[in-house]
C-alpha positions as CSV (number, residue, x, y, z in Angstrom):
1,M,4.6,28.3,28.3
2,K,4.9,24.7,27.2
3,R,1.3,24.6,25.9
4,A,1.8,27.9,24.1
5,L,4.9,26.5,22.2
6,I,2.9,23.4,21.3
7,A,0.0,25.5,20.0
8,L,2.4,27.6,18.0
9,F,4.1,24.5,16.5
10,L,0.8,23.0,15.5
11,T,-0.6,26.2,14.1
12,A,2.5,26.5,11.9
13,A,2.1,22.9,10.8
14,M,-1.5,23.5,9.8
15,M,-0.6,26.7,7.9
16,L,2.0,24.7,5.9
17,A,-0.5,22.1,5.2
18,A,-3.0,24.7,3.8
19,C,-0.3,26.3,1.6
20,G,1.3,23.0,0.5
21,S,0.4,21.2,-2.6
22,N,1.2,17.6,-1.8
23,Q,0.2,15.3,-4.6
24,Q,-0.8,11.8,-3.6
25,T,-0.6,8.8,-5.8
26,T,-3.3,6.3,-5.9
27,Q,-2.8,2.9,-7.5
28,P,-4.6,-1.2,-10.4
29,T,-8.6,-5.1,-15.2
30,A,-10.2,-8.4,-15.3
31,A,-13.3,-9.3,-13.4
32,P,-12.8,-11.5,-10.3
33,A,-13.1,-15.2,-10.9
34,E,-15.7,-15.7,-8.2
35,Q,-19.2,-14.2,-8.3
36,P,-19.7,-11.1,-6.1
37,T,-21.4,-11.8,-2.9
38,T,-23.5,-9.7,-0.6
39,A,-21.5,-8.0,2.1
40,P,-21.7,-9.8,5.4
41,A,-23.5,-8.1,8.3
42,A,-21.4,-5.5,10.0
43,Q,-19.6,-6.4,13.1
44,P,-21.4,-5.0,16.2
45,T,-19.8,-2.0,17.8
46,T,-20.3,-0.5,21.2
47,A,-22.5,2.6,21.0
48,P,-20.6,5.7,21.7
49,A,-21.2,7.5,25.0
50,A,-24.1,10.0,25.1
51,Q,-22.1,13.1,26.1
52,Q,-20.8,15.5,23.5
53,V,-17.4,14.6,22.3
54,T,-15.0,15.9,19.6
55,I,-12.8,13.3,17.9
56,R,-9.7,14.7,16.2
57,I,-8.2,12.9,13.2
58,W,-4.8,13.8,11.8
59,H,-4.6,12.3,8.2
60,Q,-2.8,12.3,4.9
61,W,-5.8,12.4,2.5
62,D,-5.7,15.1,-0.1
63,G,-7.3,16.6,-3.2
64,A,-10.5,15.4,-4.6
65,Y,-10.2,12.2,-2.5
66,L,-10.8,14.2,0.6
67,T,-14.2,15.5,-0.5
68,A,-15.8,12.1,-0.5
69,I,-14.0,11.1,2.7
70,E,-15.2,14.3,4.5
71,Q,-18.8,13.4,3.5
72,A,-18.4,9.9,5.0
73,F,-17.5,11.5,8.3
74,R,-20.3,14.0,8.0
75,D,-22.7,11.1,7.6
76,Y,-21.4,9.6,10.8
77,E,-22.0,12.8,12.6
78,A,-25.5,13.0,11.3
79,S,-26.3,9.6,12.8
80,H,-24.4,10.4,16.0
81,P,-25.4,14.0,17.0
82,N,-23.3,13.9,20.1
83,V,-20.0,13.4,18.1
84,K,-18.1,16.0,16.2
85,I,-15.2,14.9,14.0
86,D,-12.3,17.3,13.4
87,L,-10.1,16.6,10.4
88,S,-6.6,18.1,10.1
89,K,-3.6,17.4,7.9
90,P,-0.3,18.5,9.5
91,E,2.5,19.0,7.0
92,D,5.1,17.1,9.1
93,V,2.9,14.7,10.9
94,S,5.7,12.6,12.4
95,N,7.3,15.6,14.2
96,A,3.9,17.0,15.1
97,L,2.9,13.8,16.7
98,N,6.1,13.5,18.7
99,V,5.5,17.0,20.2
100,A,1.7,16.9,20.6
101,I,1.0,13.4,21.9
102,P,3.3,13.5,25.0
103,A,1.7,16.8,25.9
104,G,-1.8,15.4,25.6
105,E,-2.5,17.7,22.6
106,G,-2.4,15.1,19.8
107,P,-5.3,13.6,17.8
108,D,-7.5,10.7,18.8
109,I,-7.0,8.9,15.5
110,I,-4.1,8.9,13.0
111,G,-4.9,8.2,9.3
112,W,-1.5,7.0,8.0
113,A,0.2,4.3,6.0
114,N,0.9,0.9,7.7
115,D,4.7,1.3,7.3
116,Q,4.6,3.8,10.2
117,I,3.1,1.4,12.7
118,G,6.3,0.0,14.2
119,Q,7.8,3.4,14.8
120,Q,4.6,4.9,16.3
121,A,4.1,1.9,18.5
122,L,7.7,2.0,19.7
123,V,7.5,5.7,20.9
124,G,4.1,5.0,22.5
125,N,2.0,7.3,20.2
126,I,-0.5,4.5,19.3
127,V,-2.1,1.7,21.3
128,A,-2.8,-1.9,20.5
129,L,-6.4,-2.6,19.5
130,N,-6.4,-6.0,21.1
131,D,-7.1,-4.3,24.4
132,Y,-10.2,-2.7,23.0
133,G,-12.0,-5.8,21.6
134,I,-10.4,-6.1,18.2
135,T,-9.4,-9.7,17.4
136,E,-7.5,-11.4,14.6
137,D,-10.7,-13.4,13.9
138,F,-12.5,-10.1,13.3
139,L,-9.7,-8.8,11.1
140,R,-9.4,-11.9,9.0
141,S,-13.2,-12.2,8.5
142,T,-13.4,-8.5,7.5
143,Y,-10.3,-7.5,5.5
144,E,-8.0,-8.7,2.8
145,P,-5.0,-10.9,3.7
146,A,-2.2,-8.4,3.0
147,A,-4.2,-5.7,4.8
148,V,-4.6,-7.9,7.9
149,N,-0.9,-8.8,7.9
150,G,0.1,-5.2,7.4
151,V,-1.5,-4.0,10.6
152,V,-0.2,-6.7,12.9
153,W,3.2,-6.0,14.5
154,Q,5.0,-7.9,17.3
155,G,1.9,-10.1,17.6
156,K,-0.5,-7.2,18.3
157,I,-3.1,-5.3,16.2
158,W,-2.2,-1.6,15.8
159,A,-4.6,-0.3,13.2
160,L,-7.7,-1.0,11.0
161,P,-7.0,-1.0,7.3
162,E,-9.0,1.2,4.9
163,T,-7.5,1.0,1.4
164,Q,-4.7,-0.9,-0.4
165,E,-2.4,0.0,-3.3
166,G,0.2,-1.9,-5.3
167,I,1.2,-2.9,-8.8
168,A,0.1,-5.4,-11.4
169,L,0.8,-6.0,-15.1
170,I,-1.3,-3.7,-17.3
171,Y,-1.3,-5.0,-20.8
172,N,-2.2,-3.5,-24.2
173,K,-4.8,-5.8,-25.7
174,A,-3.9,-4.7,-29.2
175,V,-0.3,-5.8,-28.8
176,I,-1.1,-9.0,-26.9
177,G,-3.6,-10.0,-29.5
178,N,-4.4,-13.7,-29.2
179,M,-1.3,-14.6,-27.2
180,K,-2.1,-16.6,-24.1
181,L,-1.5,-14.6,-21.0
182,P,1.1,-16.1,-18.6
183,T,0.0,-17.6,-15.3
184,S,3.5,-17.7,-13.6
185,L,6.7,-15.8,-13.6
186,D,8.5,-18.6,-15.5
187,E,5.9,-18.5,-18.2
188,L,6.2,-14.7,-18.4
189,L,10.0,-15.0,-18.9
190,Q,9.7,-17.5,-21.6
191,M,7.0,-15.4,-23.3
192,A,9.3,-12.4,-23.1
193,K,12.1,-14.4,-24.8
194,D,9.7,-15.5,-27.6
195,F,8.3,-12.0,-28.0
196,R,11.7,-10.4,-28.3
197,A,12.8,-13.0,-30.9
198,A,9.8,-12.1,-33.0
199,N,10.0,-8.4,-32.3
200,P,13.7,-7.3,-32.0
201,D,12.8,-3.7,-31.4
202,K,10.2,-4.3,-28.7
203,T,10.0,-5.8,-25.3
204,L,7.2,-7.8,-23.6
205,V,7.4,-6.2,-20.2
206,C,8.4,-2.7,-19.1
207,N,9.0,-2.0,-15.4
208,Q,10.8,1.1,-14.0
209,G,12.4,-1.2,-11.5
210,F,14.2,-3.0,-14.3
211,G,17.7,-1.5,-14.2
212,G,16.7,1.1,-11.6
213,N,17.5,1.3,-7.9
214,D,14.0,0.4,-7.0
215,A,13.2,-2.4,-4.5
216,Y,9.5,-1.6,-4.7
217,H,8.9,-2.3,-8.4
218,V,10.9,-5.5,-8.5
219,A,9.3,-6.9,-5.4
220,P,6.7,-9.0,-7.4
221,I,9.5,-11.1,-8.8
222,Y,11.4,-11.7,-5.5
223,F,8.2,-12.3,-3.5
224,G,6.7,-14.3,-6.3
225,Y,9.5,-16.9,-5.9
226,G,8.7,-17.3,-2.2
227,V,10.6,-14.5,-0.3
228,P,8.3,-13.7,2.6
229,S,9.6,-10.1,3.0
230,Y,13.0,-8.4,2.7
231,V,13.1,-7.8,6.5
232,D,10.7,-9.1,9.1
233,D,9.6,-7.3,12.3
234,E,12.3,-9.0,14.3
235,G,15.0,-7.7,12.0
236,K,15.6,-11.0,10.2
237,V,16.7,-10.5,6.6
238,Y,15.7,-12.8,3.8
239,V,17.8,-11.3,1.0
240,N,20.6,-13.9,0.7
241,T,18.2,-16.8,0.3
242,P,17.6,-19.4,-2.4
243,E,14.2,-17.9,-3.2
244,M,15.7,-14.4,-3.5
245,I,18.5,-15.7,-5.7
246,K,16.0,-17.4,-8.0
247,G,14.3,-14.0,-8.4
248,G,17.6,-12.5,-9.2
249,E,18.3,-15.1,-11.8
250,W,14.9,-14.2,-13.4
251,L,16.0,-10.6,-13.5
252,A,19.3,-11.4,-15.1
253,E,17.5,-13.4,-17.9
254,M,14.9,-10.8,-18.4
255,S,17.6,-8.1,-18.9
256,K,18.7,-9.9,-22.1
257,V,15.3,-9.4,-23.8
258,S,14.3,-6.0,-22.4
259,F,15.0,-2.3,-22.9
260,S,18.3,-1.2,-21.5
261,E,16.7,1.9,-19.9
262,Q,13.3,1.9,-18.3
263,S,11.4,4.6,-16.3
264,Y,7.8,5.6,-15.7
265,D,7.7,7.9,-18.7
266,I,9.5,5.4,-21.0
267,C,7.1,2.6,-20.0
268,K,4.0,4.8,-20.4
269,A,5.0,5.9,-23.9
270,A,6.1,2.3,-24.9
271,L,2.7,0.9,-23.9
272,A,0.8,3.6,-25.8
273,E,3.0,3.1,-28.9
274,G,2.9,-0.7,-28.9
275,K,6.6,-1.0,-28.2
276,T,5.8,-3.0,-25.1
277,A,2.9,-5.3,-24.4
278,M,2.9,-4.9,-20.6
279,W,3.7,-2.3,-18.0
280,W,4.2,-3.3,-14.4
281,T,2.7,-0.4,-12.5
282,G,-0.1,0.8,-10.3
283,P,-3.5,2.5,-10.4
284,W,-1.9,5.9,-10.4
285,A,-1.0,5.2,-14.1
286,I,-4.5,4.3,-15.2
287,A,-5.7,7.9,-16.0
288,G,-2.7,8.5,-18.3
289,I,-3.2,5.1,-20.0
290,E,-6.8,5.9,-20.7
291,Q,-5.9,9.3,-22.0
292,D,-3.5,7.6,-24.4
293,G,-6.4,5.6,-25.7
294,V,-5.0,2.2,-24.8
295,D,-7.4,-0.7,-24.6
296,Y,-6.0,-2.4,-21.6
297,G,-6.4,-5.3,-19.2
298,I,-4.9,-6.0,-15.8
299,L,-3.1,-9.2,-15.0
300,P,-2.2,-10.2,-11.4
301,L,1.2,-11.9,-11.4
302,G,3.9,-12.4,-8.8
303,K,3.4,-10.9,-5.4
304,P,3.6,-7.1,-5.2
305,F,4.3,-5.0,-2.2
306,V,0.9,-3.8,-0.8
307,G,0.8,-0.4,0.8
308,I,-2.1,-0.1,3.3
309,K,-3.7,3.1,4.4
310,T,-4.9,2.7,8.0
311,L,-6.5,4.3,11.0
312,M,-4.6,4.1,14.3
313,L,-5.9,4.8,17.8
314,T,-3.7,7.1,19.9
315,R,-2.8,7.0,23.5
316,N,-4.3,10.6,23.8
317,A,-7.7,9.1,22.9
318,V,-7.4,6.7,25.8
319,E,-6.2,9.4,28.1
320,R,-9.2,11.6,27.2
321,G,-11.7,8.7,27.6
322,N,-12.4,8.9,23.8
323,A,-11.2,5.4,22.9
324,E,-14.7,3.9,22.7
325,V,-16.0,6.6,20.3
326,A,-12.8,6.8,18.3
327,L,-12.8,3.0,17.7
328,D,-16.4,3.1,16.7
329,I,-15.5,5.7,14.0
330,M,-12.6,3.6,12.9
331,K,-14.8,0.5,12.4
332,Y,-17.4,2.6,10.6
333,F,-14.9,4.2,8.2
334,T,-13.2,0.9,7.3
335,S,-16.5,-1.0,7.0
336,A,-17.5,-2.6,3.7
337,E,-20.4,-0.2,3.2
338,V,-18.4,3.0,3.6
339,Q,-15.4,1.7,1.7
340,A,-17.5,0.5,-1.2
341,K,-19.0,3.9,-1.6
342,L,-15.6,5.6,-1.5
343,A,-14.2,3.1,-4.0
344,L,-16.9,4.0,-6.5
345,T,-16.2,7.7,-6.0
346,N,-12.4,7.7,-5.5
347,K,-11.5,4.5,-7.5
348,T,-9.5,3.3,-4.5
349,V,-9.0,-0.4,-3.8
350,P,-10.8,-1.3,-0.5
351,A,-9.2,-3.3,2.2
352,A,-12.6,-4.7,3.3
353,T,-13.2,-7.9,1.5
354,A,-17.0,-7.4,1.2
355,A,-16.4,-4.0,-0.3
356,L,-14.3,-5.6,-3.1
357,K,-17.1,-8.2,-3.6
358,N,-19.7,-5.5,-3.8
359,P,-21.3,-6.0,-7.3
360,E,-20.9,-2.3,-8.2
361,V,-17.2,-2.3,-7.2
362,A,-16.5,-5.7,-8.8
363,A,-17.9,-4.4,-12.0
364,L,-15.2,-1.8,-12.3
365,P,-12.3,-3.6,-14.1
366,T,-9.6,-1.5,-12.6
367,L,-10.6,-2.1,-9.0
368,A,-11.3,-5.8,-9.6
369,G,-8.0,-6.3,-11.4
370,F,-5.8,-4.6,-8.8
371,G,-7.9,-6.1,-6.0
372,A,-7.0,-9.6,-7.3
373,A,-3.3,-8.6,-7.6
374,L,-3.1,-7.2,-4.1
375,N,-4.9,-10.2,-2.6
376,Q,-1.8,-12.2,-3.4
377,G,0.7,-9.5,-2.2
378,V,3.0,-8.9,0.6
379,P,2.2,-5.9,3.0
380,M,4.7,-3.1,3.2
381,A,6.8,-3.8,6.2
382,N,5.6,-2.0,9.3
383,T,8.8,-2.6,11.3
384,P,11.3,0.3,12.0
385,Y,13.9,-2.0,10.5
386,A,12.3,-1.6,7.0
387,S,14.2,1.6,6.3
388,A,17.4,-0.6,6.0
389,Q,16.0,-2.6,3.0
390,W,15.5,-0.1,0.2
391,G,19.0,0.9,-0.8
392,P,20.7,-2.5,-0.6
393,V,18.0,-4.4,-2.4
394,G,17.7,-1.7,-5.1
395,E,21.5,-1.6,-5.6
396,A,21.7,-5.4,-5.8
397,S,18.9,-5.4,-8.4
398,V,20.8,-2.9,-10.5
399,A,24.0,-4.9,-10.3
400,I,22.1,-8.1,-11.4
401,W,20.4,-6.3,-14.3
402,T,23.6,-4.8,-15.6
403,G,25.6,-7.9,-15.1
404,A,28.0,-6.2,-12.7
405,Q,27.5,-9.0,-10.2
406,T,25.9,-12.4,-10.3
407,P,22.6,-12.7,-8.4
408,A,24.3,-14.6,-5.6
409,E,27.1,-12.0,-5.2
410,A,24.8,-9.0,-5.3
411,L,22.3,-10.4,-2.9
412,A,25.0,-11.6,-0.4
413,A,26.3,-8.1,-0.4
414,A,22.8,-6.6,0.1
415,Q,22.2,-9.1,3.0
416,K,25.3,-7.9,4.8
417,A,24.5,-4.2,4.2
418,I,21.0,-4.6,5.6
419,E,22.1,-6.6,8.6
420,D,24.8,-4.1,9.4
421,A,22.3,-1.3,9.3
422,I,19.9,-3.1,11.6
423,K,22.6,-3.7,14.1
424,Q,23.0,0.0,14.4
425,M,19.2,0.3,15.1
426,K,19.1,-2.3,17.8
């Protein structure tokens, strides 16, 4: 009876996934400063066992992206005839996992964002990769810094990173003209003041987080002034700090020379019409910018949040004796060779450093520009405490932007709100 109920639940989840129309956003143009290098030799993996085995992957890939990803897995099957890879996309993956894994009916691999790591580790759905030969030396020699930091939680490695996404300054070359591009947040602020003085009806920078309850889009400013994260994996909060207050003071000054209202659509139109010189946004905006006919560049500045898509190994894979094969697939899919090929097709930003340095990938201005921005970024928090950060930081940023509170007052209130919420979680 129990297995029948689980099967019914999973069947319903798959039907919803087939009928649903989830739309995923992807994300980030200047060539990298250093010359592209040849990808290093792949790390050796243990050959999968000879017996026939099916590896189940539950994922969040969608649309045209999935076509290229499916081909990558078919290529693996072709070189490993004893392995079959089954891809499924449950509609409500969190609930599906919590039902299926305790019953031994879950996937072997979960393809999911790194911000889910802490919660999945806490409930025992995934296993630490340290126990299966994955070391921090391997991570740091293979993947980008934010991607590495984003898969480590409580001192252990819980996933392998595949792609990254985040925001950077996209600028209209026609509006910038021969102005010198800023190299720091302080320079950007002064440039914004000078630009507004010369163009009273325009603003230098548009950002949907300016004046909005949006802790994500204002993160490059706060982190750019030295805030390590809003909340760490121990639940320590860094909001009422000198660095955060300095970021708040920057926002307060920028509000004086900026549009009173900003949103995705407002910023997109302003960039196209020449009413703003720069738009702080991600790769998901590139298609629309190109359709608008904007001749653009990408400027890394500050430290953005970096979202990381990952592959996690489940405890069911271990229980079935599939861990060796599943991990080999994970290392294959996140390798520089595979991720470079996917980057060229899907225009995603690889987490593998050698993939970013692949000459063909580095020649694509969007991937090179966003790759440089994300290299300096802060990974999305993978701790369960992260859910407490969004509302308070967003509300404090609105209060600072509108002048309702001073940066010190607003951020002190946000610190208390986050700490109170975390106390309820512990």
